[in-house]
C-alpha positions in Angstrom: 75.0 123.5 104.0 77.0 120.3 103.4 80.8 120.7 103.3 82.2 120.5 99.7 85.8 119.5 100.5 87.4 117.7 103.5 90.9 117.5 104.8 92.5 114.1 105.4 91.3 113.5 109.0 87.8 114.7 108.2 87.4 112.5 105.1 88.8 109.4 106.9 86.4 110.0 109.7 83.5 110.6 107.3 84.2 107.3 105.5 85.9 105.0 108.0 86.2 102.0 105.6 89.0 99.5 106.2 90.7 97.7 103.3 90.0 94.0 103.8 92.9 91.5 103.9 91.2 89.6 101.1 91.8 92.5 98.7 94.7 92.0 96.2 95.8 94.2 93.3 95.4 92.7 89.9 98.2 93.4 87.4 97.4 94.1 83.7 100.6 92.2 82.7 99.6 88.7 81.9 103.1 87.6 81.0 104.4 84.7 83.2 107.9 83.4 82.4 107.4 80.1 84.1 104.2 79.4 82.0 106.0 80.7 78.9 108.8 78.2 79.4 106.3 75.4 80.0 104.6 76.4 76.7 108.0 76.4 74.9 108.9 73.0 76.3 105.6 71.5 75.3 106.3 72.3 71.6 109.5 70.2 71.7 111.1 72.9 69.5 113.0 74.8 72.2 116.1 75.4 70.1 114.2 76.4 67.0 112.1 78.9 69.0 115.3 80.4 70.5 116.8 80.8 67.0 113.5 82.3 65.7 113.6 84.9 68.6 117.2 85.8 67.6 116.2 86.0 63.9 113.2 88.3 64.5 114.9 90.5 67.2 118.0 91.1 65.1 116.7 91.0 61.5 113.3 92.3 62.3 109.7 91.8 61.2 107.3 94.0 59.4 103.7 94.3 58.4 102.9 91.0 60.0 105.6 89.3 57.9 108.0 87.3 60.1 110.3 86.1 57.4 112.5 83.0 57.4 115.5 81.6 59.3 118.3 79.3 58.3 118.4 76.3 60.6 120.7 73.3 60.0 121.3 74.7 56.4 117.5 74.6 55.8 115.5 77.7 55.2 112.4 77.6 57.4 109.5 80.0 56.8 108.7 81.3 60.3 105.0 81.9 59.5 104.4 78.1 58.9 106.8 77.1 61.7 105.0 79.4 64.2 101.7 78.0 63.1 102.8 74.5 63.8 103.9 75.3 67.3 101.0 77.6 68.2 102.9 80.9 68.3 100.3 83.6 67.8 101.3 86.0 65.0 97.8 87.5 64.4 97.5 89.8 67.4 95.5 93.0 67.2 95.6 96.0 69.5 92.7 94.6 71.6 93.9 91.0 71.7 93.7 89.3 75.1 96.7 87.0 75.6 96.8 84.2 78.1 99.7 84.1 80.6 101.4 81.1 78.9 100.5 82.0 75.3 103.4 82.4 72.9 103.8 85.4 70.6 106.8 86.7 68.6 107.3 89.6 71.1 107.1 87.2 74.1 109.7 84.9 72.6 112.0 87.9 72.1 111.3 88.9 75.7 111.8 85.5 77.2 115.1 84.9 75.2 116.4 88.4 75.8 119.6 87.3 77.5 120.2 84.6 74.9 119.9 87.3 72.2 122.3 89.6 74.1 124.8 86.7 74.4 124.4 86.0 70.7 125.3 89.6 69.9 128.2 89.4 72.4 129.5 86.3 70.6 129.0 87.7 67.1 130.7 91.1 67.2 130.0 91.8 63.5 126.3 91.4 64.0 124.0 94.4 64.5 120.3 94.5 65.1 118.1 96.3 62.6 117.0 98.6 65.5 120.7 99.5 66.1 121.6 100.0 62.4 118.5 101.9 61.3 117.5 104.0 64.2 120.2 104.4 66.9 123.1 106.8 67.0 125.4 103.7 66.6 127.3 103.8 69.8 129.2 100.5 70.0 129.0 100.5 73.8 125.2 99.8 73.5 125.2 97.4 70.5 124.3 94.3 72.6 121.3 95.9 74.4 119.7 97.5 71.4 117.0 95.1 70.1 113.3 94.4 70.7 112.8 92.9 74.1 115.9 94.6 75.6 113.6 96.9 77.5 112.9 94.0 79.9 116.7 93.5 80.4 118.5 96.9 80.6 119.8 97.6 84.1 120.7 101.2 84.3 119.6 104.7 83.1 122.4 105.0 80.5 121.2 101.8 78.8 117.6 102.8 79.2 118.2 106.2 77.8 120.0 104.8 74.7 117.2 102.3 74.0 114.5 104.9 74.6 116.3 107.4 72.4 116.5 104.8 69.6 112.7 104.1 69.8 112.0 107.9 69.8 114.0 108.1 66.6 112.0 105.2 65.2 108.7 106.8 66.2 109.8 110.1 64.7 110.6 108.5 61.3 107.7 106.1 61.2 105.1 108.4 63.0 104.6 105.6 65.6 104.4 105.6 69.4 106.4 102.5 70.4 108.6 104.5 72.7 105.5 105.0 75.0 105.4 101.2 75.7 109.2 101.2 76.3 108.7 104.0 78.8 106.0 102.1 80.6 108.1 99.0 80.9 111.2 100.8 82.2 109.1 102.7 84.8 107.4 99.5 85.9 110.8 97.8 86.3 112.1 100.7 88.4 114.9 101.5 86.0 113.7 105.1 85.3 111.2 107.5 86.6 108.8 109.9 84.9 111.2 112.7 85.7 114.0 110.8 83.9 111.9 110.5 80.8 111.0 114.2 80.9 114.8 114.8 80.8 115.3 112.2 78.0 112.5 113.9 76.0 114.0 117.3 76.4 117.4 116.0 75.2 115.8 114.4 72.2 113.8 117.5 71.2 117.0 119.6 71.6 118.8 117.3 69.1 116.0 117.8 66.6 116.1 121.6 66.7 
């Protein structure tokens, strides 16, 4: 009767297949910062795109409405500006994005350190994420905005940002915190065990 299960040595002997040197893992993350920067430069509107990233990350967007920004004392509707420089604002859940393609979230991600510096330089400014959903600890004011998950460097910052998104999810019945978790695990900032602890702390606060 054929054996149903094998131990390590038996299974490796049964199927002695070597992994070829030509094999390489493909990542599902198509984001490429060098290509993003090339795309930004090709627009000739680097400064406006930076300002738009600050605007959307701090003031926010909603229901595919990206709002406007004030640039050189002129109000610029971001929807028409983004259209003119090929920033994709019409993404769906199944949208496939090219490595150098510009989106609102990618601009926030690319300019994350610029956004942090803007918050550091403007101490009276708070992101909508911080004001509406966080526990408002000033220590974390400059790392609490969309895109900061690609920048935070330690578990304390990661926990604060994750907790903020958990609060957003709880109020809006969303699941954004799951994406934040995936990013922080992929970057090696936190582990699944850390998030199990973060979740238990969050649940304890609700009860």
